[in-house]
N, C-alpha and C positions, 0 to 999 in steps of 0.2 A: 511687696509694696511698690507702688509706682513712684519713681523719683523724678522723672522728667516732668516739669511743670506744664509744658504744652500737651503732653500725652494725658496727664491727669485732668486737665481742663476739658479736653476732647471727650474723655471718658465720662466725666461728670455731666457734660452737656448731653451726651447721648443717653445716659441713664435717666436724666430729667425728661428728655424727649420721650423715651419709652414709657415712663410713668404717666406722662401727660396723655399719651395715646391710650394707655390702659384705663385711665380715668374716663375718657370719652367712651370707650367700649363698655365700661361698667354702667355708665349712665344710659346708654342705648339699650343694653340688655335689661336693665331695671325697668325702663319705660315699657319695653315690649312685654316683659313678664307681667307687669301689673295690668296692662291692657288685656292680656289673655286670661289671667287668673282672678283678678279682683273685680267684682261687679261694681264696686263703688268708685273705682278708678276709671274715669271715662275719657273719651277723646278730648273733651274740654280740658282735662287735667294734662293730657299727654302733649297737646299741641304746643304749649309754651316750652315744655322740656325739649321737645324735638327741635323747636326753633333755636334754642340755646345750643343744642348739639350740632346743628347745622352751622351755626356761627362759629363754634369752636373748630369744626372741621375746615371751614373757610380760612380761619386764622392759621391753622396748621398748614394748609396748602400754601398760603402766602409766605409762611416761614420757610417752607421747603424751597420755594422758588427763590427767596432771598438768599438762602444758603447756596443754592446752585449758582446764582449770579456771582457770589463771592468766590467761587472756585476758579474763576478765570486766572490763569497764571500759576496756580498751585501745582507743584510737582507731586505725583502720586507714586513715585518710585520706591519710597521707603514704607509705603503702606501695602499690606497684603492681607 
């Protein structure tokens, strides 16, 4: 069990981040699969979903850049 609150918070944040990425990947795979296999699922259906996925990826990129910006002055000696 993790007892250090800072470590626990970092772990929870990283797990949430991984879940978020997995959800984006699942949406992209679903849209791609439906386009290939389902004759009723058309490009008109896929375009709004792809736009949502692109927006999610842009938000993720912004979040990564924000986290990188917050690293200024943090010591990484204790992390390995």
